[in-house]
VOPAGU-2260 file (C-alpha; in pm, 1 decimal, decimal comma):
REM VOPAGU-2260
SITE   aa  ch    i         X         Y         Z
SITE  MET   A    0     443,3     291,1   -3633,3
SITE  ASP   A    1     823,6     281,3   -3596,2
SITE  LEU   A    2    1001,9     172,1   -3278,5
SITE  GLN   A    3    1080,0     527,4   -3169,2
SITE  SER   A    4     715,5     631,8   -3195,5
SITE  LEU   A    5     605,5     318,4   -3010,4
SITE  TRP   A    6     859,7     389,7   -2735,5
SITE  ASN   A    7     745,7     752,3   -2706,6
SITE  SER   A    8     376,8     663,4   -2690,0
SITE  THR   A    9     440,0     387,7   -2433,6
SITE  SER   A   10     661,1     617,6   -2229,1
SITE  ASP   A   11     398,1     895,1   -2235,7
SITE  ALA   A   12     122,1     655,1   -2132,5
SITE  LEU   A   13     326,2     513,2   -1844,9
SITE  SER   A   14     438,1     860,8   -1741,9
SITE  ALA   A   15      73,4     969,4   -1725,4
SITE  SER   A   16     -12,3     658,8   -1521,3
SITE  MET   A   17     276,9     714,4   -1280,8
SITE  LYS   A   18     181,2    1081,3   -1246,1
SITE  TYR   A   19    -175,9     979,7   -1163,5
SITE  ILE   A   20     -56,0     737,5    -894,6
SITE  ILE   A   21     192,9     984,3    -749,1
SITE  ASP   A   22     -62,7    1267,3    -754,9
SITE  LEU   A   23    -293,0    1052,2    -540,6
SITE  GLY   A   24     -20,1    1072,1    -279,6
SITE  ALA   A   25      67,2     857,7      17,5
SITE  PRO   A   26    -245,4     956,0     217,4
SITE  VAL   A   27    -466,8     791,5     -47,4
SITE  MET   A   28    -247,4     509,0    -171,0
SITE  MET   A   29    -124,1     382,0     166,7
SITE  PRO   A   30    -471,4     275,1     283,7
SITE  ILE   A   31    -514,8      92,0     -48,8
SITE  ILE   A   32    -174,5     -79,7     -32,4
SITE  PHE   A   33    -211,2    -169,3     335,8
SITE  THR   A   34    -562,1    -304,9     288,0
SITE  ILE   A   35    -454,4    -529,6      -0,6
SITE  LEU   A   36    -138,1    -637,3     181,8
SITE  GLY   A   37    -326,8    -701,5     506,5
SITE  VAL   A   38    -593,8    -915,2     341,1
SITE  CYS   A   39    -325,9   -1112,9     153,5
SITE  ILE   A   40    -147,9   -1202,5     478,9
SITE  GLY   A   41    -468,1   -1303,9     655,9
SITE  ILE   A   42    -583,9    -991,0     840,8
SITE  LYS   A   43    -954,0    -910,2     843,9
SITE  PHE   A   44   -1052,7    -650,2     584,6
SITE  SER   A   45   -1175,0    -400,0     844,7
SITE  LYS   A   46    -855,4    -427,7    1050,9
SITE  ALA   A   47    -632,5    -396,4     742,9
SITE  LEU   A   48    -826,3     -92,0     622,7
SITE  LYS   A   49    -801,1      69,3     965,9
SITE  SER   A   50    -423,3      14,2     968,7
SITE  GLY   A   51    -390,4     175,2     626,1
SITE  LEU   A   52    -608,2     469,0     726,5
SITE  TYR   A   53    -393,5     533,4    1035,1
SITE  VAL   A   54     -85,4     549,4     813,2
SITE  GLY   A   55    -268,6     765,2     558,2
SITE  VAL   A   56    -382,9    1005,2     830,2
SITE  GLY   A   57     -25,4    1013,8     959,5
SITE  PHE   A   58      97,7    1128,3     617,6
SITE  VAL   A   59    -175,4    1395,0     604,7
SITE  GLY   A   60     -71,8    1526,9     945,0
SITE  LEU   A   61     296,6    1517,4     859,6
SITE  GLY   A   62     230,1    1706,5     536,9
SITE  ILE   A   63      40,6    1974,3     727,4
SITE  ILE   A   64     317,6    2016,3     985,7
SITE  THR   A   65     605,9    2024,2     735,4
SITE  GLY   A   66     396,9    2264,6     527,0
SITE  LEU   A   67     363,8    2484,6     834,9
SITE  LEU   A   68     741,4    2472,2     879,3
SITE  THR   A   69     809,2    2570,7     518,2
SITE  SER   A   70     540,6    2840,3     490,9
SITE  SER   A   71     639,5    2995,4     823,8
SITE  LEU   A   72    1015,2    3000,0     762,1
SITE  SER   A   73    1015,2    3099,3     393,7
SITE  PRO   A   74     923,2    3472,4     426,9
SITE  PHE   A   75    1180,7    3523,8     704,5
SITE  LEU   A   76    1454,3    3331,0     522,2
SITE  ASP   A   77    1384,1    3531,1     204,7
SITE  LYS   A   78    1434,6    3851,6     404,5
SITE  VAL   A   79    1759,0    3716,6     550,9
SITE  VAL   A   80    1879,4    3639,9     196,5
SITE  ASP   A   81    1795,2    3995,2      84,1
SITE  ILE   A   82    1939,6    4172,9     387,9
SITE  TYR   A   83    2272,7    3989,4     385,0
SITE  ASN   A   84    2291,0    3949,2       5,7
SITE  LEU   A   85    2315,7    3570,8      26,6
SITE  ASP   A   86    2205,0    3494,1    -330,8
SITE  LEU   A   87    2395,4    3199,8    -479,1
SITE  PRO   A   88    2364,8    3080,7    -841,2
SITE  VAL   A   89    2223,2    2731,6    -773,9
SITE  PHE   A   90    1848,9    2759,5    -709,4
SITE  ASP   A   91    1697,1    2529,2    -445,5
SITE  MET   A   92    1405,6    2349,2    -613,7
SITE  GLY   A   93    1318,3    2138,9    -308,4
SITE  TRP   A   94    1212,4    1773,5    -314,0
SITE  PRO   A   95     866,3    1819,8    -478,9
SITE  ALA   A   96    1026,0    1977,6    -785,5
SITE  ALA   A   97    1308,0    1721,6    -787,0
SITE  ALA   A   98    1045,6    1444,7    -777,9
SITE  SER   A   99     859,0    1608,5   -1067,6
SITE  VAL   A  100    1179,4    1619,7   -1269,6
SITE  ALA   A  101    1250,0    1254,5   -1186,4
SITE  TYR   A  102     903,2    1127,5   -1277,6
SITE  GLY   A  103     877,0    1356,1   -1580,1
SITE  THR   A  104    1146,8    1165,5   -1772,5
SITE  SER   A  105    1135,5     832,5   -1956,0
SITE  VAL   A  106    1326,6     675,8   -1665,6
SITE  GLY   A  107    1064,8     800,0   -1419,4
SITE  ALA   A  108     781,6     668,4   -1633,8
SITE  PHE   A  109     904,2     309,2   -1598,4
SITE  ILE   A  110    1079,2     329,3   -1261,0
SITE  ILE   A  111     809,2     172,1   -1041,1
SITE  PRO   A  112     750,7    -144,7   -1248,3
SITE  VAL   A  113    1124,7    -182,2   -1318,0
SITE  CYS   A  114    1226,1    -150,0    -952,0
SITE  LEU   A  115     943,0    -373,8    -832,8
SITE  GLY   A  116    1063,5    -634,9   -1083,4
SITE  VAL   A  117    1420,9    -605,4    -955,2
SITE  ASN   A  118    1295,8    -633,0    -596,1
SITE  LEU   A  119    1093,9    -947,1    -675,3
SITE  GLY   A  120    1388,0   -1107,0    -856,9
SITE  LEU   A  121    1625,5   -1040,5    -568,3
SITE  LEU   A  122    1373,9   -1180,8    -320,0
SITE  LEU   A  123    1337,6   -1500,2    -524,1
SITE  MET   A  124    1717,8   -1535,9    -545,5
SITE  GLY   A  125    1752,9   -1482,7    -171,2
SITE  CYS   A  126    1960,5   -1166,4    -215,7
SITE  THR   A  127    1739,3    -936,1      -8,8
SITE  ARG   A  128    1490,0    -949,5     275,8
SITE  THR   A  129    1323,1    -614,2     202,2
SITE  VAL   A  130     990,2    -580,0      21,8
SITE  ASN   A  131     996,7    -211,7     -72,2
SITE  ILE   A  132     639,9     -75,7     -77,4
SITE  ASP   A  133     750,1     286,4     -30,3
SITE  LEU   A  134     644,6     373,1    -386,5
SITE  TRP   A  135     656,4     751,9    -346,6
SITE  ASN   A  136    1024,4     751,1    -261,3
SITE  TYR   A  137    1101,1     561,4    -583,3
SITE  TRP   A  138    1154,4     911,0    -722,5
SITE  HIS   A  139    1500,4     896,6    -562,2
SITE  PHE   A  140    1596,8     612,7    -797,1
SITE  ALA   A  141    1430,2     787,8   -1090,7
SITE  PHE   A  142    1621,3    1105,3   -1002,9
SITE  ILE   A  143    1971,4     963,7   -1037,5
SITE  GLY   A  144    1850,5     772,8   -1343,5
SITE  ALA   A  145    1719,2    1093,8   -1500,4
SITE  VAL   A  146    2041,9    1286,9   -1430,9
SITE  VAL   A  147    2255,0    1009,0   -1584,0
SITE  TYR   A  148    2008,6     980,9   -1874,6
SITE  PHE   A  149    2065,1    1346,2   -1966,8
SITE  LEU   A  150    2435,9    1321,7   -1887,3
SITE  THR   A  151    2488,1    1031,0   -2131,3
SITE  ASP   A  152    2192,3    1093,4   -2364,2
SITE  SER   A  153    2107,9     723,1   -2320,7
SITE  ILE   A  154    1794,9     577,3   -2160,9
SITE  GLY   A  155    1983,9     252,1   -2105,0
SITE  TRP   A  156    2248,1     417,3   -1888,8
SITE  GLY   A  157    1973,1     602,6   -1704,7
SITE  PHE   A  158    1805,9     275,1   -1607,4
SITE  PHE   A  159    2143,6     126,3   -1522,1
SITE  ALA   A  160    2208,4     407,7   -1271,9
SITE  ALA   A  161    1860,7     375,8   -1119,5
SITE  ILE   A  162    1887,2      -2,6   -1078,7
SITE  ILE   A  163    2236,9      15,4    -926,8
SITE  CYS   A  164    2109,7     274,6    -678,6
SITE  TYR   A  165    1812,1      47,8    -598,3
SITE  ILE   A  166    2029,6    -260,2    -541,2
SITE  ILE   A  167    2274,5     -75,4    -314,4
SITE  THR   A  168    1985,1      69,6    -115,6
SITE  LEU   A  169    1812,8    -267,7     -67,2
SITE  VAL   A  170    2133,5    -424,9      63,7
SITE  LEU   A  171    2193,8    -133,3     301,3
SITE  ALA   A  172    1831,0    -156,2     417,4
SITE  ASP   A  173    1885,5    -522,7     505,8
SITE  MET   A  174    2220,2    -448,0     667,6
SITE  THR   A  175    2080,3    -175,7     894,6
SITE  ALA   A  176    1735,1    -322,6     965,3
SITE  LYS   A  177    1821,0    -483,8    1299,3
SITE  ARG   A  178    1994,5    -172,0    1431,7
SITE  PHE   A  179    1702,2      41,1    1308,0
SITE  GLN   A  180    1443,8    -184,0    1474,1
SITE  GLU   A  181    1634,0    -196,8    1803,6
SITE  PHE   A  182    1672,2     181,3    1824,1
SITE  TYR   A  183    1320,9     288,7    1721,0
SITE  PRO   A  184    1043,3     129,6    1929,6
SITE  GLY   A  185     752,3     -25,5    1742,3
SITE  MET   A  186     945,7     -72,8    1416,7
SITE  GLU   A  187     981,2    -453,7    1428,3
SITE  GLY   A  188     986,9    -602,5    1078,6
SITE  ILE   A  189    1050,9    -264,4     911,4
SITE  SER   A  190    1350,6    -147,0     706,1
SITE  ILE   A  191    1425,5     185,3     537,6
SITE  PRO   A  192    1510,0     137,9     166,1
SITE  GLN   A  193    1559,6     507,8      92,0
SITE  PRO   A  194    1900,7     602,1     -53,1
SITE  PHE   A  195    1897,6     953,5      92,9
SITE  CYS   A  196    1887,1     808,6     446,0
SITE  GLN   A  197    2109,5     506,4     387,5
SITE  GLY   A  198    2379,9     712,9     218,4
SITE  PHE   A  199    2465,0     891,9     543,1
SITE  MET   A  200    2486,3     577,1     756,2
SITE  PRO   A  201    2859,3     507,4     685,0
SITE  PHE   A  202    2944,0     860,5     799,7
SITE  ALA   A  203    2769,1     793,9    1130,7
SITE  ILE   A  204    2980,9     481,3    1184,3
SITE  VAL   A  205    3317,1     633,4    1086,8
SITE  ILE   A  206    3272,2     974,4    1252,3
SITE  GLY   A  207    3118,5     814,0    1560,6
SITE  LYS   A  208    3422,1     588,7    1610,1
SITE  ALA   A  209    3657,4     882,9    1554,2
SITE  LEU   A  210    3474,6    1093,1    1814,2
SITE  ASP   A  211    3490,4     807,8    2064,6
SITE  LYS   A  212    3871,2     824,9    2050,0
SITE  ILE   A  213    3872,4    1187,3    2171,6
SITE  PRO   A  214    3957,5    1194,6    2546,3
SITE  GLY   A  215    3664,9    1313,3    2752,5
SITE  PHE   A  216    3413,3    1292,9    2471,5
SITE  ASP   A  217    3218,2    1027,8    2661,6
SITE  LYS   A  218    3116,5    1302,8    2906,0
SITE  LEU   A  219    2916,8    1459,4    2621,0
SITE  ASN   A  220    2710,6    1144,1    2578,2
SITE  ILE   A  221    2374,1    1318,5    2615,9
SITE  ASP   A  222    2056,6    1204,5    2442,0
SITE  ALA   A  223    1731,9    1401,0    2417,3
SITE  GLU   A  224    1609,0    1277,5    2755,8
SITE  GLY   A  225    1945,7    1362,0    2908,4
SITE  MET   A  226    1919,0    1715,4    2772,3
SITE  LYS   A  227    1584,0    1758,0    2943,7
SITE  GLN   A  228    1729,5    1640,4    3274,0
SITE  LYS   A  229    2048,4    1845,9    3242,1
SITE  PHE   A  230    1907,5    2171,1    3101,3
SITE  GLY   A  231    1543,3    2154,7    3209,1
SITE  LEU   A  232    1321,4    2372,5    2990,5
SITE  LEU   A  233    1619,5    2469,7    2770,4
SITE  GLY   A  234    1660,7    2102,8    2672,6
SITE  GLU   A  235    1301,4    2059,9    2556,8
SITE  PRO   A  236    1252,4    2036,0    2177,4
SITE  LEU   A  237     944,9    2258,4    2216,9
SITE  PHE   A  238    1145,5    2537,3    2381,7
SITE  LEU   A  239    1438,3    2500,0    2140,1
SITE  GLY   A  240    1193,5    2539,6    1852,1
SITE  VAL   A  241    1069,0    2865,1    2001,1
SITE  ILE   A  242    1424,8    2996,0    2055,7
SITE  ILE   A  243    1543,9    2910,8    1702,5
SITE  GLY   A  244    1225,9    3056,4    1550,9
SITE  VAL   A  245    1266,7    3382,8    1742,3
SITE  GLY   A  246    1636,5    3394,0    1646,9
SITE  ILE   A  247    1557,9    3360,2    1274,3
SITE  GLY   A  248    1287,2    3624,8    1310,1
SITE  CYS   A  249    1540,7    3865,2    1462,9
SITE  LEU   A  250    1791,4    3799,9    1183,0
SITE  ALA   A  251    1523,8    3902,1     930,8
SITE  CYS   A  252    1515,7    4258,7    1072,5
SITE  GLU   A  253    1737,5    4526,9     917,5
SITE  ASN   A  254    1748,9    4763,7    1216,2
SITE  GLY   A  255    1634,0    4814,3    1573,2
SITE  GLN   A  256    1307,4    4983,2    1476,5
SITE  GLN   A  257    1213,0    4695,7    1247,6
SITE  LEU   A  258    1303,8    4453,6    1526,1
SITE  ILE   A  259    1054,5    4629,1    1755,9
SITE  ASP   A  260     785,6    4651,0    1486,7
SITE  ASN   A  261     821,1    4280,9    1404,8
SITE  ILE   A  262     793,8    4154,5    1762,9
SITE  PRO   A  263     445,5    3998,9    1708,6
SITE  ALA   A  264     552,5    3821,8    1385,3
SITE  THR   A  265     881,3    3708,2    1540,5
SITE  LEU   A  266     709,9    3563,9    1846,7
SITE  LEU   A  267     451,8    3392,8    1626,7
SITE  LEU   A  268     731,3    3231,4    1423,3
SITE  GLY   A  269     884,9    3104,8    1748,1
SITE  VAL   A  270     556,0    2951,7    1860,7
SITE  LYS   A  271     505,5    2791,0    1519,1
SITE  MET   A  272     853,5    2636,1    1528,0
SITE  GLY   A  273     777,6    2508,6    1877,1
SITE  ALA   A  274     450,0    2364,6    1746,5
SITE  VAL   A  275     637,2    2179,0    1470,4
SITE  MET   A  276     875,6    2027,0    1724,7
SITE  GLU   A  277     592,3    1920,5    1954,4
SITE  LEU   A  278     343,4    1793,4    1696,3
SITE  ILE   A  279     567,9    1583,3    1470,4
SITE  PRO   A  280     624,7    1310,4    1735,7
SITE  ARG   A  281     252,9    1295,8    1810,5
SITE  ILE   A  282     165,3    1256,0    1444,2
SITE  THR   A  283     432,7     995,9    1369,8
SITE  SER   A  284     288,5     779,5    1649,0
SITE  LEU   A  285      -3,6     716,7    1412,3
SITE  PHE   A  286     235,8     538,4    1175,2
SITE  ILE   A  287     335,6     295,2    1448,2
SITE  GLU   A  288     -26,8     228,6    1537,6
SITE  GLY   A  289    -107,1     155,8    1173,8
SITE  LEU   A  290     201,4     -56,4    1111,3
SITE  LYS   A  291     174,2    -278,7    1416,8
SITE  PRO   A  292    -101,5    -518,5    1294,1
SITE  ILE   A  293      62,7    -556,1     950,8
SITE  SER   A  294     407,7    -613,9    1099,1
SITE  GLU   A  295     287,0    -873,1    1351,0
SITE  ALA   A  296      78,8   -1062,6    1093,1
SITE  THR   A  297     371,2   -1066,0     847,1
SITE  ARG   A  298     609,1   -1212,7    1106,0
SITE  GLU   A  299     354,8   -1479,4    1204,3
SITE  LEU   A  300     290,4   -1577,5     841,7
SITE  ILE   A  301     661,7   -1601,8     756,7
SITE  ALA   A  302     732,5   -1805,5    1072,1
SITE  LYS   A  303     447,1   -2041,8     983,9
SITE  LYS   A  304     545,0   -2087,7     619,7
SITE  PHE   A  305     925,0   -2071,2     633,2
SITE  GLY   A  306    1022,0   -2122,6     997,9
SITE  GLU   A  307    1121,4   -1891,0    1279,7
SITE  ASN   A  308    1461,1   -1809,2    1129,1
SITE  ARG   A  309    1329,6   -1668,0     800,3
SITE  GLN   A  310    1283,8   -1292,9     804,0
SITE  LEU   A  311    1135,5   -1047,4     558,5
SITE  TYR   A  312    1123,6    -671,8     610,7
SITE  ILE   A  313     860,3    -428,8     490,7
SITE  GLY   A  314    1039,9    -134,5     331,4
SITE  MET   A  315     872,1     185,1     449,6
SITE  SER   A  316     915,9     561,1     439,0
SITE  PRO   A  317    1159,6     722,4     685,3
SITE  ALA   A  318     872,4     955,3     774,7
SITE  LEU   A  319     775,1     690,1    1030,7
SITE  VAL   A  320    1052,0     792,9    1269,3
SITE  ILE   A  321    1140,6    1158,6    1203,7
SITE  GLY   A  322     962,2    1250,5    1526,5
SITE  HIS   A  323    1249,4    1122,4    1742,0
SITE  PRO   A  324    1349,5    1403,0    1984,8
SITE  THR   A  325    1718,7    1392,7    1887,3
SITE  THR   A  326    1628,4    1424,6    1519,1
SITE  LEU   A  327    1411,2    1727,2    1593,3
SITE  ILE   A  328    1669,5    1899,8    1814,7
SITE  VAL   A  329    1966,7    1846,0    1582,7
SITE  SER   A  330    1771,3    1930,4    1265,8
SITE  LEU   A  331    1647,1    2257,8    1408,5
SITE  LEU   A  332    1993,4    2354,7    1533,4
SITE  LEU   A  333    2141,2    2281,4    1190,0
SITE  ILE   A  334    1899,4    2504,3     996,0
SITE  PRO   A  335    2078,0    2835,8    1076,2
SITE  VAL   A  336    2417,3    2659,0    1072,2
SITE  THR   A  337    2348,3    2526,3     721,0
SITE  LEU   A  338    2264,4    2875,4     594,7
SITE  ALA   A  339    2590,3    3006,9     740,0
SITE  LEU   A  340    2787,8    2718,4     588,7
SITE  ALA   A  341    2633,6    2773,3     245,4
SITE  VAL   A  342    2761,5    3130,4     242,2
SITE  ALA   A  343    3098,1    3068,8     409,1
SITE  LEU   A  344    3217,7    2754,2     229,7
SITE  PRO   A  345    3457,0    2839,0     -56,7
SITE  GLY   A  346    3334,9    2704,0    -389,7
SITE  ASN   A  347    2981,7    2627,4    -274,4
SITE  GLN   A  348    2714,6    2777,3    -501,2
SITE  PHE   A  349    2400,5    2632,0    -342,0
SITE  LEU   A  350    2182,5    2806,0     -80,7
SITE  PRO   A  351    1931,5    2559,6      67,9
SITE  LEU   A  352    1592,8    2715,5     142,9
SITE  ALA   A  353    1312,2    2494,9      10,2
SITE  SER   A  354    1512,5    2184,5     106,8
SITE  LEU   A  355    1543,1    2277,3     475,0
SITE  ALA   A  356    1219,4    2093,4     559,3
SITE  GLY   A  357    1397,7    1774,5     451,6
SITE  MET   A  358    1665,2    1817,5     720,0
SITE  PHE   A  359    1480,1    1574,1     949,2
SITE  TYR   A  360    1537,9    1286,8     706,2
SITE  VAL   A  361    1916,6    1319,2     720,9
SITE  PHE   A  362    1922,8    1167,1    1069,9
SITE  VAL   A  363    1690,2     866,9    1034,0
SITE  MET   A  364    1977,8     618,3     985,0
SITE  ILE   A  365    2238,9     824,3    1170,5
SITE  LEU   A  366    2070,9     800,6    1511,2
SITE  PRO   A  367    2079,7     418,1    1541,0
SITE  TYR   A  368    2461,6     438,5    1512,6
SITE  THR   A  369    2511,6     743,9    1735,1
SITE  LYS   A  370    2261,2     591,3    1982,0
SITE  GLY   A  371    2070,6     918,6    1987,5
SITE  ASN   A  372    2367,3    1116,7    2121,6
SITE  VAL   A  373    2279,9    1480,1    2046,4
SITE  VAL   A  374    2640,7    1607,4    2024,5
SITE  LYS   A  375    2762,2    1315,4    1812,9
SITE  SER   A  376    2458,5    1337,8    1583,8
SITE  PHE   A  377    2513,5    1712,0    1541,2
SITE  VAL   A  378    2878,6    1661,8    1443,2
SITE  VAL   A  379    2785,9    1390,2    1191,6
SITE  GLY   A  380    2509,2    1612,4    1054,0
SITE  LEU   A  381    2749,4    1905,4    1021,5
SITE  VAL   A  382    2995,2    1693,5     821,0
SITE  VAL   A  383    2736,5    1537,6     587,3
SITE  ILE   A  384    2563,9    1871,1     521,4
SITE  THR   A  385    2899,7    2034,6     440,6
SITE  ILE   A  386    2985,0    1756,8     195,9
SITE  GLY   A  387    2628,7    1758,0      65,0
SITE  LEU   A  388    2643,3    2126,0     -31,2
SITE  TYR   A  389    2943,1    2052,8    -253,5
SITE  PHE   A  390    2768,5    1748,4    -404,0
SITE  VAL   A  391    2467,6    1964,2    -499,3
SITE  THR   A  392    2694,9    2228,3    -654,9
SITE  TRP   A  393    2884,7    1958,7    -847,3
SITE  MET   A  394    2568,7    1792,7    -982,4
SITE  ALA   A  395    2387,2    2120,2   -1064,3
SITE  PRO   A  396    2473,7    2145,5   -1440,3
SITE  ASP   A  397    2325,4    1805,2   -1526,1
SITE  PHE   A  398    2036,4    1846,3   -1282,2
SITE  THR   A  399    1960,6    2175,9   -1458,8
SITE  LYS   A  400    1971,0    2006,6   -1798,3
SITE  ALA   A  401    1717,3    1746,9   -1678,0
SITE  ALA   A  402    1494,1    2018,4   -1527,7
SITE  HIS   A  403    1497,6    2221,7   -1851,1
SITE  GLU   A  404    1406,0    1915,9   -2060,1
SITE  VAL   A  405    1116,6    1826,3   -1831,6
SITE  ALA   A  406    1001,0    2190,4   -1824,7
SITE  LEU   A  407     990,4    2193,9   -2206,9
SITE  ALA   A  408     788,5    1871,6   -2211,4
SITE  HIS   A  409     553,9    1992,0   -1934,3
SITE  PRO   A  410     526,3    2372,1   -1971,5
SITE  ASP   A  411     228,0    2391,3   -1733,6
SITE  ASP   A  412     423,1    2238,9   -1444,3
SITE  LYS   A  413     557,6    2550,4   -1271,7
SITE  ALA   A  414     739,8    2342,9   -1008,0
SITE  VAL   A  415    1006,8    2233,9   -1256,7
SITE  GLN   A  416    1073,8    2582,7   -1397,1
SITE  VAL   A  417    1425,8    2702,8   -1315,0
SITE  PRO   A  418    1449,8    3082,6   -1274,6
SITE  GLU   A  419    1647,6    3253,6   -1550,1
SITE  GLY   A  420    2013,8    3293,8   -1466,0
SITE  PHE   A  421    2013,0    3009,3   -1210,2
SITE  SER   A  422    2115,7    2645,7   -1207,3
SITE  ALA   A  423    1901,7    2384,7   -1029,8
SITE  GLY   A  424    1974,3    2187,1    -715,2
SITE  ALA   A  425    1804,8    2011,4    -423,7
SITE  LEU   A  426    1957,8    1910,5     -92,5
SITE  ASP   A  427    1703,7    1630,4     -52,0
SITE  PHE   A  428    1876,9    1392,2    -289,7
SITE  ALA   A  429    2163,7    1556,7    -476,4
SITE  SER   A  430    2356,0    1572,0    -146,6
SITE  ASN   A  431    2331,4    1193,5    -111,3
SITE  PRO   A  432    2668,1    1008,8    -126,6
SITE  ILE   A  433    2512,4     712,4    -313,3
SITE  ALA   A  434    2385,5     944,3    -585,9
SITE  ALA   A  435    2720,4    1124,3    -597,2
SITE  LEU   A  436    2907,2     793,0    -630,5
SITE  ILE   A  437    2693,2     679,0    -924,5
SITE  TYR   A  438    2695,9    1022,7   -1087,4
SITE  GLY   A  439    3074,1    1054,0   -1062,3
SITE  ALA   A  440    3134,3     703,5   -1198,0
SITE  CYS   A  441    2912,4     772,1   -1500,7
SITE  LYS   A  442    3038,7    1126,4   -1559,0
SITE  TYR   A  443    3415,7    1080,8   -1566,0
SITE  SER   A  444    3463,7     735,1   -1709,8
SITE  LEU   A  445    3137,1     580,3   -1817,7
SITE  TYR   A  446    3244,9     224,8   -1903,1
SITE  ILE   A  447    3507,0     189,9   -1630,1
SITE  GLY   A  448    3267,6     349,8   -1381,1
SITE  ALA   A  449    2983,1     122,2   -1490,0
SITE  ALA   A  450    3206,7    -183,7   -1452,5
SITE  ALA   A  451    3310,1     -73,2   -1102,5
SITE  LEU   A  452    2947,9      -4,9   -1002,5
SITE  SER   A  453    2838,0    -343,7   -1139,5
SITE  ALA   A  454    3115,0    -518,7    -947,0
SITE  LEU   A  455    3014,4    -333,1    -630,3
SITE  ALA   A  456    2649,7    -436,1    -674,5
SITE  VAL   A  457    2743,6    -802,0    -733,8
SITE  VAL   A  458    2973,1    -811,1    -429,1
SITE  LEU   A  459    2706,0    -652,9    -207,6
SITE  LEU   A  460    2438,8    -895,0    -330,6
SITE  ALA   A  461    2665,1   -1196,9    -280,6
SITE  TRP   A  462    2757,2   -1080,0      68,8
SITE  ASN   A  463    2392,7   -1011,9     155,7
SITE  ARG   A  464    2283,5   -1352,3      24,8
SITE  LYS   A  465    2545,1   -1517,8     242,1
SITE  GLN   A  466    2421,4   -1325,2     546,8
SITE  ILE   A  467    2062,4   -1427,3     475,5
SITE  LYS   A  468    2156,9   -1795,5     440,7
SITE  GLN   A  469    2349,2   -1785,1     765,5
């Protein structure tokens, strides 16, 4: 057997293994991971298993609610697209298809063991505090690796891109952990090593400071609780969900008669959107209940072994905190705004539909820096979504190439099939500034870009190591 055949067979075997693990999903794997982790840090088996099951049940509930959001909105949004002729040439594959493309490549086949190895090495060298157990979101690193792989036709450059993305994300997770933990209650000892969330954090800082310089802007310093007090029922996420749902239902009607005929369906959509807004916070509270014993035991063990000053963070999914009221309010308000932007922005070719359910995740690391200010968070969201639409359009040709290659290798996987005449895109990761930075560096000047990215990674690691020592 030659080296190429050995590589192909190994890659196929690992790809099948990774697909098996990913297909189990977070609801199954989280109880297993939490039970093993809990027992290793000294928690009783029954307590560790219960913690994992709470987190697993939380993921089940979250999947049901986001599924309700997608299935309820999709028929109405499709009608809006038809009525107003909003078709754009870049097809929204959504995050499940983007993840399938990422894991369906040679980069995706090896991404979990490679990134876990990098994480362990950086921990041993004292260059990070985060232990990233959020295995399902490793597809984000595989995604940029897969796009660069097909861009350069080199598996080596694909892994380079994935590892650089992983290193940058770990450093940003460490950098933002304290602010994250202070803003979200019950998140002690947790960090968010997801590039999609961390990539928007600098925008929150810069735009937030710029908005603070506007005279009188401080009078708009209203958080979700302030909205309830100021606007009463109108400020409730539940009621806003109903209003936005009814508004989208009305837009999906061609004339007055259809508007009257569709009153029951329109009202039902409003109630469903209100249900999404009300139920997500209740479900995400299960994550906190499951995480608390693990987080407390980890802190106690580290303090006992290494002293009170040593800190390690458990890297977890941003799904833990998407139930924050400001996140829900701003995300829902941005759904119709994003559709309007997609059509109005000159040069944009991407219409987000399947990706809209991922809007909640944009704000996970924005809110700690806007302090939950609804107006400020909305402005930051508006800017990053506008930029993100252009990023998706820009990356579409190479994303499409990756999707076509994976579709040829896996013809039974309908999720990765790109409709004829369309390019492929996904707001969930292709709009991420970290991905865009790595993609641009590799696309326009591979060796110079790689040198610049390597220097950036080294500087960030050195800085982070210094912070950890201090």
